[in-house]
VOLUM-108003 format. One record per residue: residue in three letters; x, y, z of N, C-alpha, C in turn. Coordinates in steps of 0.001 Angstrom, whole numbers. Layout:
BEGIN
[ALA, [X, Y, Z], [X, Y, Z], [X, Y, Z]],
...
# end
This chain:
BEGIN
[UNK, [846, -1199, 0], [0, 0, 0], [875, 1240, 0]],
[UNK, [428, 2259, -744], [1204, 3490, -822], [1001, 4306, 445]],
[UNK, [2042, 4774, 991], [1993, 5614, 2185], [1830, 7056, 1747]],
[UNK, [630, 7601, 1971], [315, 8947, 1494], [1239, 9979, 2118]],
[UNK, [1649, 9739, 3374], [2493, 10710, 4077], [3829, 10913, 3382]],
[UNK, [4212, 9967, 2556], [5498, 10076, 1867], [5366, 10779, 514]],
[UNK, [4152, 11034, 99], [3928, 11701, -1181], [4052, 13207, -994]],
[UNK, [4634, 13866, -1993], [4771, 15311, -1934], [3393, 15953, -1841]],
[UNK, [3261, 16972, -1000], [1986, 17658, -761], [941, 16706, -205]],
[UNK, [1368, 15713, 563], [419, 14747, 1140], [-576, 15434, 2063]],
[UNK, [-129, 16482, 2708], [-1009, 17183, 3632], [-2196, 17789, 2890]],
[UNK, [-1903, 18413, 1763], [-2960, 19009, 958], [-3909, 17927, 441]],
[UNK, [-3343, 16783, 53], [-4138, 15662, -447], [-5096, 15157, 627]],
[UNK, [-4584, 15040, 1846], [-5422, 14567, 2951], [-6556, 15542, 3231]],
[UNK, [-6243, 16839, 3196], [-7257, 17849, 3448], [-8362, 17788, 2386]],
[UNK, [-7967, 17525, 1149], [-8941, 17432, 58], [-9889, 16259, 273]],
[UNK, [-9319, 15102, 674], [-10131, 13914, 952], [-11095, 14177, 2092]],
[UNK, [-10597, 14834, 3112], [-11452, 15140, 4272], [-12592, 16070, 3868]],
[UNK, [-12284, 17045, 2990], [-13317, 17979, 2542], [-14400, 17260, 1748]],
[UNK, [-13989, 16379, 837], [-14959, 15598, 49], [-15831, 14762, 973]],
[UNK, [-15216, 14150, 1989], [-15955, 13319, 2941], [-17005, 14136, 3679]],
[UNK, [-16632, 15350, 4077], [-17572, 16228, 4779], [-18732, 16626, 3867]],
[UNK, [-18384, 16954, 2593], [-19421, 17365, 1646], [-20433, 16247, 1409]],
[UNK, [-19933, 15014, 1233], [-20817, 13874, 987], [-21726, 13630, 2174]],
[UNK, [-21162, 13725, 3408], [-21954, 13450, 4623], [-23005, 14511, 4876]],
[UNK, [-22737, 15750, 4426], [-23656, 16842, 4719], [-24509, 17276, 3533]],
[UNK, [-24374, 16555, 2445], [-25191, 16854, 1258], [-26397, 15927, 1247]],
[UNK, [-27570, 16488, 944], [-28769, 15629, 877], [-28548, 14448, -70]],
[UNK, [-29124, 13316, 322], [-28888, 12097, -441], [-29338, 12216, -1895]],
[UNK, [-30464, 12895, -2133], [-30968, 12979, -3504], [-29999, 13738, -4404]],
[UNK, [-29267, 14706, -3847], [-28294, 15460, -4643], [-27137, 14554, -5041]],
[UNK, [-26673, 13734, -4112], [-25582, 12804, -4397], [-26002, 11808, -5479]],
[UNK, [-27217, 11251, -5312], [-27715, 10272, -6273], [-27864, 10903, -7663]],
[UNK, [-28400, 12134, -7694], [-28572, 12832, -8968], [-27235, 13055, -9658]],
[UNK, [-26247, 13433, -8849], [-24911, 13669, -9415], [-24343, 12388, -10016]],
[UNK, [-24522, 11279, -9301], [-24037, 9987, -9797], [-24741, 9615, -11101]],
[UNK, [-26070, 9837, -11163], [-26837, 9521, -12377], [-26335, 10345, -13552]],
[UNK, [-26080, 11642, -13309], [-25590, 12517, -14384], [-24253, 12019, -14916]],
[UNK, [-23384, 11594, -14002], [-22075, 11079, -14420], [-22237, 9821, -15268]],
[UNK, [-23133, 8915, -14828], [-23356, 7660, -15564], [-23932, 7944, -16956]],
[UNK, [-24915, 8856, -17022], [-25533, 9194, -18306], [-24504, 9767, -19274]],
[UNK, [-23637, 10637, -18752], [-22606, 11229, -19616], [-21614, 10188, -20111]],
[UNK, [-21306, 9221, -19227], [-20417, 8145, -19650], [-21081, 7288, -20722]],
[UNK, [-22411, 7067, -20575], [-23147, 6274, -21559], [-23185, 6964, -22922]],
[UNK, [-23205, 8299, -22904], [-23260, 9057, -24161], [-21882, 9295, -24766]],
[UNK, [-20868, 8868, -24049], [-19509, 9103, -24539], [-19261, 8514, -25928]],
[UNK, [-19678, 7251, -26200], [-19447, 6712, -27552], [-20078, 7567, -28656]],
[UNK, [-21313, 8075, -28399], [-21979, 8929, -29379], [-21191, 10209, -29611]],
[UNK, [-20702, 10775, -28521], [-19913, 12000, -28634], [-18635, 11751, -29416]],
[UNK, [-18005, 10611, -29143], [-16772, 10265, -29863], [-17051, 10113, -31356]],
[UNK, [-18182, 9456, -31698], [-18560, 9274, -33102], [-18777, 10628, -33774]],
[UNK, [-19454, 11546, -33076], [-19714, 12864, -33650], [-18419, 13636, -33888]],
[UNK, [-17495, 13531, -32938], [-16197, 14190, -33103], [-15460, 13591, -34301]],
[UNK, [-15493, 12241, -34398], [-14829, 11561, -35515], [-15426, 12006, -36846]],
[UNK, [-16777, 12077, -36910], [-17430, 12474, -38154], [-17070, 13905, -38530]],
[UNK, [-16988, 14788, -37519], [-16627, 16183, -37792], [-15224, 16292, -38361]],
[UNK, [-14296, 15559, -37747], [-12915, 15563, -38232], [-12845, 14952, -39626]],
[UNK, [-13573, 13838, -39802], [-13576, 13130, -41088], [-14127, 14025, -42200]],
[UNK, [-15203, 14757, -41881], [-15798, 15652, -42878], [-14873, 16810, -43216]],
[UNK, [-14103, 17260, -42213], [-13170, 18364, -42443], [-11995, 17903, -43301]],
[UNK, [-11480, 16718, -42998], [-10320, 16197, -43727], [-10723, 15698, -45114]],
[UNK, [-11936, 15099, -45204], [-12406, 14531, -46476], [-13747, 15164, -46871]],
[UNK, [-13744, 16413, -47331], [-15012, 17092, -47666], [-15778, 16400, -48787]],
[UNK, [-15066, 15750, -49711], [-15735, 15061, -50819], [-16594, 13917, -50295]],
[UNK, [-16099, 13242, -49273], [-16837, 12130, -48662], [-18158, 12627, -48086]],
[UNK, [-18131, 13799, -47478], [-19336, 14383, -46916], [-20325, 14753, -48016]],
[UNK, [-19839, 15287, -49128], [-20704, 15656, -50245], [-21409, 14432, -50819]],
[UNK, [-20666, 13325, -50924], [-21260, 12090, -51443], [-22331, 11576, -50491]],
[UNK, [-22050, 11643, -49203], [-23027, 11179, -48211], [-24310, 12008, -48281]],
[UNK, [-24165, 13309, -48433], [-25344, 14180, -48537], [-26149, 13860, -49788]],
[UNK, [-25454, 13577, -50887], [-26150, 13210, -52130], [-26887, 11889, -51957]],
[UNK, [-26278, 10933, -51250], [-26938, 9643, -50998], [-28173, 9827, -50119]],
[UNK, [-28077, 10703, -49116], [-29227, 10987, -48259], [-30344, 11657, -49056]],
[UNK, [-29949, 12467, -50006], [-30913, 13128, -50885], [-31704, 12092, -51688]],
[UNK, [-30985, 11166, -52297], [-31623, 10129, -53122], [-32516, 9221, -52273]],
[UNK, [-32119, 8981, -51027], [-32908, 8119, -50143], [-34309, 8687, -49894]],
[UNK, [-34513, 9949, -50193], [-35823, 10583, -49999], [-36738, 10416, -51211]],
[UNK, [-36216, 9915, -52321], [-37025, 9782, -53537], [-38127, 8741, -53314]],
[UNK, [-39330, 9095, -53709], [-40486, 8221, -53540], [-41403, 8321, -54747]],
[UNK, [-42265, 7321, -54945], [-43242, 7389, -56042], [-44218, 8542, -55842]],
[UNK, [-44750, 9020, -56947], [-45853, 9989, -56960], [-45491, 11368, -56403]],
[UNK, [-44202, 11671, -56311], [-43790, 13021, -55932], [-43778, 13878, -57195]],
[UNK, [-44225, 15133, -57079], [-44316, 15944, -58290], [-42946, 16438, -58742]],
[UNK, [-42878, 16849, -59982], [-41623, 17242, -60619], [-40980, 18438, -59921]],
[UNK, [-41795, 19376, -59478], [-41270, 20574, -58826], [-40514, 20225, -57547]],
[UNK, [-40973, 19182, -56837], [-40287, 18774, -55597], [-38862, 18349, -55900]],
[UNK, [-38692, 17547, -56953], [-37349, 17097, -57323], [-36467, 18279, -57704]],
[UNK, [-37000, 19186, -58505], [-36193, 20308, -58979], [-35832, 21258, -57847]],
[UNK, [-36726, 21450, -56884], [-36409, 22276, -55714], [-35335, 21619, -54858]],
[UNK, [-35432, 20304, -54716], [-34465, 19576, -53900], [-33072, 19591, -54535]],
[UNK, [-33008, 19339, -55838], [-31728, 19221, -56531], [-31146, 20558, -56956]],
[UNK, [-31990, 21591, -57025], [-31550, 22917, -57490], [-30991, 22849, -58913]],
[UNK, [-31600, 22021, -59753], [-31169, 21927, -61144], [-32397, 21859, -62053]],
[UNK, [-32180, 22225, -63298], [-33177, 22066, -64340], [-32728, 20939, -65262]],
[UNK, [-33638, 20337, -66014], [-33237, 19208, -66872], [-32228, 19617, -67934]],
[UNK, [-31250, 18749, -68166], [-30283, 18973, -69238], [-30877, 18589, -70587]],
[UNK, [-31679, 17507, -70560], [-32337, 17054, -71786], [-33826, 16888, -71524]],
[UNK, [-34643, 17292, -72477], [-36098, 17104, -72394], [-36558, 16481, -73701]],
[UNK, [-37253, 15380, -73588], [-37749, 14670, -74766], [-39268, 14513, -74640]],
[UNK, [-40000, 15124, -75548], [-41459, 15024, -75536], [-41911, 14086, -76647]],
[UNK, [-42849, 13221, -76324], [-43320, 12250, -77303], [-44712, 11765, -76923]],
[UNK, [-45335, 11059, -77842], [-46640, 10460, -77568], [-46477, 8954, -77450]],
[UNK, [-47296, 8369, -76608], [-47216, 6932, -76378], [-48606, 6321, -76480]],
[UNK, [-48667, 5174, -77132], [-49917, 4418, -77164], [-50057, 3671, -75846]],
[UNK, [-51083, 3941, -75116], [-51277, 3290, -73828], [-52709, 2798, -73698]],
[UNK, [-52862, 1748, -72932], [-54193, 1193, -72702], [-54745, 1718, -71384]],
[UNK, [-55953, 2256, -71435], [-56604, 2719, -70218], [-58015, 2132, -70174]],
[UNK, [-58582, 2166, -68994], [-59940, 1632, -68820], [-60964, 2674, -69251]],
[UNK, [-61859, 2270, -70093], [-62905, 3170, -70567], [-63852, 3515, -69422]],
[UNK, [-64293, 4779, -69418], [-65193, 5229, -68358], [-66476, 4386, -68348]],
[UNK, [-66922, 4080, -67132], [-68162, 3310, -66935], [-68104, 1935, -67590]],
[UNK, [-66865, 1413, -67738], [-66733, 103, -68364], [-65393, -495, -67973]],
[UNK, [-65310, -1834, -68046], [-64037, -2508, -67779], [-63223, -2680, -69050]],
[UNK, [-63734, -2150, -70157], [-63082, -2319, -71459], [-61800, -1486, -71532]],
[UNK, [-60739, -2102, -72072], [-59482, -1392, -72276], [-59455, -788, -73674]],
[UNK, [-59051, 476, -73756], [-58964, 1136, -75053], [-57579, 1755, -75225]],
[UNK, [-57121, 1858, -76472], [-55836, 2487, -76770], [-56018, 3992, -76941]],
[UNK, [-55176, 4748, -76279], [-55229, 6209, -76406], [-53806, 6747, -76557]],
[UNK, [-53710, 7941, -77145], [-52430, 8631, -77220], [-52225, 9440, -75943]],
[UNK, [-51104, 9224, -75295], [-50780, 9943, -74062], [-49572, 10825, -74323]],
[UNK, [-49645, 12081, -73894], [-48499, 12982, -73997], [-47479, 12634, -72914]],
[UNK, [-46252, 12390, -73331], [-45196, 11971, -72402], [-44029, 12953, -72458]],
[UNK, [-43314, 13037, -71367], [-42116, 13881, -71323], [-41037, 13203, -70487]],
[UNK, [-39858, 13081, -71069], [-38705, 12514, -70369], [-37746, 13647, -70014]],
[UNK, [-37476, 13804, -68722], [-36514, 14810, -68252], [-35268, 14111, -67744]],
[UNK, [-34104, 14568, -68200], [-32829, 14015, -67741], [-32073, 15106, -66998]],
[UNK, [-31757, 14838, -65715], [-31052, 15811, -64877], [-29627, 15323, -64617]],
[UNK, [-28697, 16233, -64687], [-27295, 15917, -64395], [-26911, 16515, -63054]],
[UNK, [-26447, 15661, -62133], [-25893, 16139, -60868], [-24435, 15672, -60792]],
[UNK, [-23762, 16080, -59752], [-22331, 15782, -59660], [-22044, 14286, -59627]],
[UNK, [-22930, 13516, -58969], [-22645, 12095, -58766], [-23607, 11156, -59488]],
[UNK, [-24678, 11685, -60047], [-25633, 10784, -60691], [-26474, 11523, -61729]],
[UNK, [-27026, 10714, -62646], [-28082, 11163, -63537], [-29426, 10842, -62881]],
[UNK, [-30396, 11668, -63113], [-31764, 11378, -62676], [-32666, 11418, -63905]],
[UNK, [-33365, 10319, -64142], [-34298, 10233, -65268], [-35715, 10191, -64722]],
[UNK, [-36554, 11094, -65202], [-37958, 11138, -64786], [-38839, 11181, -66035]],
[UNK, [-39808, 10283, -66087], [-40785, 10286, -67178], [-42148, 10630, -66586]],
[UNK, [-42815, 11585, -67203], [-44133, 11982, -66722], [-45137, 11917, -67864]],
[UNK, [-46366, 11614, -67493], [-47470, 11658, -68443], [-48162, 13001, -68268]],
[UNK, [-49344, 13127, -68836], [-50083, 14388, -68684], [-50309, 14727, -67214]],
[UNK, [-50486, 13702, -66397], [-50924, 13941, -65025], [-49909, 13523, -63960]],
[UNK, [-49131, 12472, -64220], [-48320, 11892, -63143], [-46898, 11595, -63602]],
[UNK, [-46001, 11499, -62604], [-44691, 10913, -62850], [-44870, 9407, -62870]],
[UNK, [-44423, 8755, -63943], [-44650, 7319, -64084], [-43362, 6505, -63971]],
[UNK, [-42205, 7177, -64023], [-40944, 6434, -63920], [-39866, 7365, -63377]],
[UNK, [-39092, 6868, -62406], [-37982, 7610, -61817], [-36787, 6671, -61717]],
[UNK, [-35619, 7120, -62160], [-34420, 6275, -62095], [-33204, 7099, -61697]],
[UNK, [-32364, 6500, -60858], [-31095, 7095, -60435], [-29975, 6283, -61049]],
[UNK, [-29045, 6976, -61728], [-27940, 6312, -62422], [-26634, 6854, -61859]],
[UNK, [-25877, 6025, -61171], [-24628, 6478, -60547], [-23573, 6789, -61599]],
[UNK, [-22882, 7937, -61416], [-21791, 8330, -62314], [-20429, 8190, -61633]],
[UNK, [-20437, 7799, -60363], [-19208, 7770, -59573], [-19156, 6476, -58766]],
[UNK, [-18027, 5814, -58791], [-17873, 4532, -58092], [-18186, 4656, -56609]],
[UNK, [-17867, 5802, -56028], [-18046, 5990, -54578], [-19496, 6263, -54198]],
[UNK, [-20310, 6643, -55152], [-21697, 7016, -54894], [-22569, 5765, -54938]],
[UNK, [-23058, 5329, -53764], [-23796, 4074, -53680], [-25050, 4245, -52810]],
[UNK, [-26040, 4971, -53321], [-27244, 5225, -52529], [-28200, 4038, -52519]],
[UNK, [-29118, 4053, -51597], [-30212, 3084, -51581], [-31451, 3751, -52169]],
[UNK, [-32015, 3135, -53200], [-33233, 3645, -53828], [-34356, 2672, -53480]],
[UNK, [-35287, 3121, -52655], [-36322, 2270, -52067], [-35679, 1115, -51300]],
[UNK, [-35426, -26, -51933], [-34834, -1153, -51196], [-33534, -1651, -51834]],
[UNK, [-33157, -1108, -52987], [-31988, -1611, -53711], [-30826, -628, -53616]],
[UNK, [-29650, -1153, -53296], [-28461, -322, -53125], [-27594, -380, -54376]],
[UNK, [-27370, 774, -54964], [-26571, 880, -56187], [-25101, 615, -55885]],
[UNK, [-24449, -123, -56777], [-23002, -303, -56699], [-22520, -1341, -55722]],
[UNK, [-23411, -1839, -54883], [-23011, -2802, -53857], [-23761, -4121, -53988]],
[UNK, [-25013, -4048, -54424], [-25861, -5228, -54483], [-25685, -5957, -55809]],
[UNK, [-25693, -7274, -55736], [-25574, -8101, -56940], [-26959, -8419, -57495]],
[UNK, [-27012, -8749, -58766], [-28293, -9067, -59393], [-28963, -10259, -58711]],
[UNK, [-28167, -11168, -58181], [-28727, -12366, -57545], [-28941, -12181, -56053]],
[UNK, [-29074, -10936, -55607], [-29220, -10682, -54173], [-30432, -11392, -53571]],
[UNK, [-31482, -11502, -54325], [-32663, -12219, -53827], [-33402, -12850, -55002]],
[UNK, [-34190, -13853, -54689], [-34942, -14547, -55734], [-36183, -13727, -56102]],
[UNK, [-36348, -13474, -57366], [-37481, -12693, -57837], [-38001, -13288, -59133]],
[UNK, [-39235, -12975, -59438], [-39764, -13334, -60751], [-39369, -12211, -61708]],
[UNK, [-38435, -12496, -62599], [-37768, -11455, -63358], [-38223, -11356, -64809]],
[UNK, [-38087, -10137, -65332], [-38077, -9905, -66765], [-36726, -9282, -67060]],
[UNK, [-36075, -9720, -68134], [-34720, -9252, -68433], [-34680, -8594, -69807]],
[UNK, [-34051, -7419, -69832], [-33870, -6686, -71087], [-32379, -6596, -71389]],
[UNK, [-32024, -6872, -72618], [-30624, -6852, -73032], [-30540, -6101, -74350]],
[UNK, [-29772, -5003, -74366], [-29656, -4168, -75558], [-28190, -4152, -75976]],
[UNK, [-27926, -4571, -77180], [-26541, -4642, -77655], [-26422, -3915, -78985]],
[UNK, [-25392, -3068, -79081], [-25120, -2384, -80340], [-23610, -2251, -80501]],
[UNK, [-23175, -1677, -81585], [-21738, -1505, -81807], [-21151, -454, -80885]],
[UNK, [-22002, 411, -80294], [-21525, 1510, -79453], [-21639, 1238, -77963]],
[UNK, [-22639, 482, -77577], [-22843, 266, -76143], [-23679, -986, -75910]],
[UNK, [-23625, -1439, -74656], [-24440, -2574, -74222], [-25142, -2182, -72926]],
[UNK, [-26424, -2485, -72826], [-27156, -2261, -71583], [-27881, -3539, -71176]],
[UNK, [-27999, -3687, -69885], [-28666, -4869, -69341], [-29483, -4414, -68141]],
[UNK, [-30731, -4849, -68071], [-31477, -4569, -66841], [-32533, -5633, -66596]],
[UNK, [-32955, -5689, -65349], [-33993, -6612, -64908], [-35106, -5806, -64261]],
[UNK, [-36315, -6288, -64356], [-37423, -5627, -63694], [-38262, -6657, -62941]],
[UNK, [-38777, -6261, -61807], [-39602, -7146, -60991], [-40604, -6306, -60207]],
[UNK, [-41667, -6935, -59773], [-42666, -6253, -58955], [-42287, -6422, -57495]],
[UNK, [-42153, -5308, -56782], [-41622, -5359, -55424], [-42638, -5523, -54315]],
[UNK, [-43915, -5288, -54609], [-44927, -5416, -53562], [-44782, -4365, -52471]],
[UNK, [-45163, -4717, -51260], [-45191, -3764, -50151], [-43829, -3137, -49835]],
[UNK, [-42723, -3903, -49798], [-41434, -3271, -49452], [-41031, -2145, -50399]],
[UNK, [-41488, -2179, -51641], [-41134, -1139, -52607], [-42321, -225, -52910]],
[UNK, [-43251, -158, -51975], [-44421, 714, -52119], [-45226, 368, -53377]],
[UNK, [-45297, -934, -53671], [-46093, -1471, -54781], [-45650, -913, -56147]],
[UNK, [-44352, -822, -56307], [-43788, -342, -57562], [-43150, -1486, -58345]],
[UNK, [-43094, -1305, -59674], [-42234, -2148, -60493], [-40822, -1585, -60367]],
[UNK, [-39861, -2439, -60043], [-38482, -2007, -59825], [-37624, -2395, -61027]],
[UNK, [-36738, -1496, -61419], [-35806, -1731, -62518], [-34387, -1629, -61963]],
[UNK, [-33595, -2674, -62121], [-32196, -2642, -61698], [-31335, -3041, -62892]],
[UNK, [-30256, -2327, -63110], [-29466, -2675, -64285], [-28213, -1857, -64441]],
[UNK, [-27560, -2094, -65552], [-26334, -1386, -65903], [-26627, -486, -67094]],
[UNK, [-26703, 814, -66830], [-26929, 1790, -67887], [-25592, 2203, -68491]],
[UNK, [-25556, 2345, -69802], [-24330, 2765, -70483], [-23935, 4187, -70111]],
[UNK, [-24855, 4944, -69535], [-24569, 6331, -69162], [-23961, 6459, -67774]],
[UNK, [-23941, 5369, -67005], [-23447, 5435, -65636], [-22076, 4810, -65466]],
[UNK, [-21603, 4804, -64212], [-20319, 4178, -63908], [-20435, 2667, -64101]],
[UNK, [-19434, 2084, -64722], [-19499, 661, -65053], [-18917, -181, -63920]],
[UNK, [-19772, -615, -62997], [-19328, -1483, -61905], [-18988, -2883, -62415]],
[UNK, [-19544, -3232, -63561], [-19398, -4597, -64073], [-18124, -4757, -64894]],
[UNK, [-17612, -3653, -65418], [-16445, -3625, -66302], [-16769, -4174, -67683]],
[UNK, [-17428, -5308, -67755], [-17724, -5856, -69076], [-19008, -6675, -69010]],
[UNK, [-19969, -6299, -69848], [-21188, -7095, -69977], [-20967, -8041, -71153]],
[UNK, [-20906, -9322, -70906], [-20602, -10244, -72007], [-21698, -10262, -73058]],
[UNK, [-21294, -10550, -74266], [-22272, -10694, -75348], [-22820, -12119, -75280]],
[UNK, [-23887, -12279, -74491], [-24423, -13616, -74251], [-24944, -14272, -75524]],
[UNK, [-25613, -13458, -76321], [-26628, -14005, -77192], [-26244, -13983, -78671]],
[UNK, [-25168, -14634, -78985], [-24727, -14698, -80375], [-25652, -15588, -81218]],
[UNK, [-26434, -16415, -80552], [-27308, -17331, -81292], [-28736, -16791, -81418]],
[UNK, [-28862, -15433, -81445], [-30154, -14774, -81679], [-31245, -15289, -80739]],
[UNK, [-31267, -14789, -79499], [-32266, -15251, -78542], [-33670, -14785, -78920]],
[UNK, [-34654, -15430, -78353], [-36038, -15086, -78611], [-36493, -14030, -77604]],
[UNK, [-37351, -13137, -78061], [-37901, -12102, -77196], [-39419, -12232, -77175]],
[UNK, [-40026, -11819, -76054], [-41493, -11856, -76006], [-42046, -10597, -76681]],
[UNK, [-43344, -10456, -76665], [-43952, -9348, -77402], [-43763, -7997, -76713]],
[UNK, [-43184, -7993, -75504], [-42838, -6737, -74831], [-41358, -6399, -74993]],
[UNK, [-40629, -7253, -75700], [-39216, -6984, -75935], [-38282, -7553, -74882]],
[UNK, [-38820, -8313, -73933], [-37970, -8938, -72917], [-37498, -10307, -73406]],
[UNK, [-36398, -10759, -72828], [-35862, -12067, -73204], [-36841, -13173, -72841]],
[UNK, [-36975, -14118, -73727], [-37745, -15317, -73428], [-36775, -16309, -72788]],
[UNK, [-36723, -16312, -71451], [-35708, -17082, -70722], [-35850, -18582, -70952]],
[UNK, [-37065, -19031, -71204], [-37273, -20471, -71404], [-36668, -20962, -72716]],
[UNK, [-36452, -20044, -73644], [-35923, -20447, -74946], [-34430, -20159, -75106]],
[UNK, [-33776, -19749, -74017], [-32328, -19565, -74077], [-31642, -20925, -74161]],
[UNK, [-30518, -20946, -74854], [-29744, -22187, -74902], [-29147, -22456, -73524]],
[UNK, [-28774, -23713, -73263], [-28183, -24072, -71980], [-26905, -23284, -71723]],
[UNK, [-26102, -23113, -72769], [-24841, -22377, -72615], [-25101, -20924, -72216]],
[UNK, [-26074, -20303, -72875], [-26396, -18916, -72552], [-27005, -18784, -71164]],
[UNK, [-27772, -19764, -70735], [-28312, -19743, -69376], [-27191, -19790, -68346]],
[UNK, [-26165, -20597, -68601], [-25029, -20691, -67685], [-24237, -19388, -67644]],
[UNK, [-24039, -18775, -68809], [-23328, -17494, -68878], [-24121, -16411, -68139]],
[UNK, [-25427, -16402, -68360], [-26288, -15424, -67701], [-26254, -15599, -66185]],
[UNK, [-26313, -16839, -65713], [-26279, -17113, -64280], [-24962, -16652, -63656]],
[UNK, [-23867, -16913, -64333], [-22541, -16496, -63842], [-22444, -14970, -63795]],
[UNK, [-22955, -14330, -64833], [-22924, -12869, -64896], [-23731, -12254, -63754]],
[UNK, [-24923, -12780, -63482], [-25788, -12219, -62445], [-25188, -12379, -61051]],
[UNK, [-24367, -13418, -60864], [-23747, -13651, -59558], [-22628, -12657, -59252]],
[UNK, [-21980, -12137, -60299], [-20869, -11214, -60071], [-21202, -9775, -60479]],
[UNK, [-22353, -9594, -61137], [-22708, -8277, -61651], [-23343, -7379, -60607]],
[UNK, [-22854, -6143, -60507], [-23457, -5124, -59655], [-24018, -4023, -60550]],
[UNK, [-25136, -3455, -60156], [-25804, -2511, -61042], [-25517, -1062, -60669]],
[UNK, [-25595, -188, -61695], [-25375, 1238, -61467], [-26668, 2044, -61487]],
[UNK, [-27781, 1358, -61714], [-29056, 2055, -61883], [-30171, 1347, -61133]],
[UNK, [-31008, 2143, -60461], [-32261, 1639, -59887], [-33370, 2610, -60279]],
[UNK, [-34445, 2052, -60824], [-35602, 2867, -61167], [-36870, 2266, -60595]],
[UNK, [-37910, 3064, -60510], [-39204, 2529, -60062], [-40321, 3169, -60871]],
[UNK, [-41373, 2388, -61055], [-42476, 2802, -61907], [-43793, 2448, -61249]],
[UNK, [-44809, 3220, -61600], [-46141, 2962, -61057], [-46733, 1671, -61583]],
[UNK, [-46094, 1098, -62618], [-46586, -162, -63165], [-47729, -1, -64130]],
[UNK, [-48102, 1240, -64456], [-49214, 1464, -65370], [-48830, 1213, -66818]],
[UNK, [-47517, 1230, -67092], [-47053, 1014, -68452], [-47196, 2237, -69337]],
[UNK, [-47698, 3329, -68790], [-47902, 4541, -69570], [-46567, 5240, -69811]],
[UNK, [-46262, 5540, -71057], [-45081, 6302, -71469], [-43765, 5549, -71316]],
[UNK, [-43786, 4339, -70824], [-42552, 3581, -70636], [-42416, 2599, -71792]],
[UNK, [-41330, 2756, -72550], [-41198, 1948, -73759], [-40301, 722, -73582]],
[UNK, [-39857, 479, -72328], [-39043, -709, -72029], [-37730, -747, -72817]],
[UNK, [-37175, 413, -73130], [-35887, 417, -73834], [-34767, 731, -72849]],
[UNK, [-34267, 1962, -72844], [-33159, 2310, -71967], [-33624, 2497, -70524]],
[UNK, [-32901, 1871, -69608], [-33239, 2029, -68189], [-32855, 3417, -67693]],
[UNK, [-31810, 3979, -68316], [-31351, 5318, -67965], [-31454, 6252, -69149]],
[UNK, [-30644, 7322, -69153], [-30668, 8244, -70293], [-30153, 7573, -71560]],
[UNK, [-30536, 8123, -72671], [-30037, 7634, -73948], [-28528, 7869, -74017]],
[UNK, [-27795, 6812, -74262], [-26328, 6891, -74284], [-25814, 7934, -75278]],
[UNK, [-26488, 8079, -76404], [-26029, 9021, -77432], [-26233, 10470, -77018]],
[UNK, [-27056, 10704, -75989], [-27191, 12059, -75427], [-26117, 12342, -74383]],
[UNK, [-25769, 11343, -73620], [-24910, 11580, -72454], [-23429, 11285, -72673]],
[UNK, [-23071, 10620, -73756], [-21692, 10158, -73889], [-20684, 11290, -73945]],
[UNK, [-21083, 12487, -74392], [-20157, 13611, -74462], [-20259, 14504, -73225]],
[UNK, [-21158, 14131, -72309], [-21360, 14934, -71118], [-20696, 14298, -69902]],
[UNK, [-20568, 12984, -69877], [-20003, 12292, -68716], [-18558, 12710, -68504]],
[UNK, [-18331, 13431, -67413], [-16987, 13879, -67083], [-16801, 13882, -65584]],
# end
């Protein structure tokens, strides 16, 4: 045991201990208990405080990292049926490209269950931000398709339930439709599935857009033997050759997507072609 009397200024130390002892004995018990609780609470919050200090230092040293995080938080707020003005106010940008067109769509005739074909006025807006493209398609009345296309390897937001740049195509079992577009200039691949309640009852599109960052590096040319397509332009998976099925399975296990989109599922104004912006519009803009 240490002999306090041998320590320098031991007398002062003893007086301090005696003073604390007197204070504790003459202080109401509830004050002592409250003080102890405050100390415990502050100790419990210490990890949170340390994390906040670390984040502040990290943001100061790596400002780009903070900008990417803010952009990811921004995208996490995207939801179906939000009006166009909300997006433009949030992003503080106007569309770089606007494409207006008419689409043949089937709607239910008034006072009847009969489906009729009508011409619908459609508009595709393409927005350029620092880390991603945003594609929005609207009809006369509603936004019918929204897609986020990552332009930066570090930018990996979650759109509804799918995380760009990190999740593989085979992340979960789904009933899929697959679109494959191949040309001499670019290749695009995407899958679409109905998400039900977790995706707010939207049709989800996940894929590799030629306009975004290429997480896959190379999309193989699966289909040299002219695969069959259904009447909506999707691959007829049952008619793929065994070799192509094996190549497709291998690709989906290692492939990560750069694009997530969601649609109301009405089929209005959506032509099932490019999941993101038209490559021939964006190829000279990606920088």
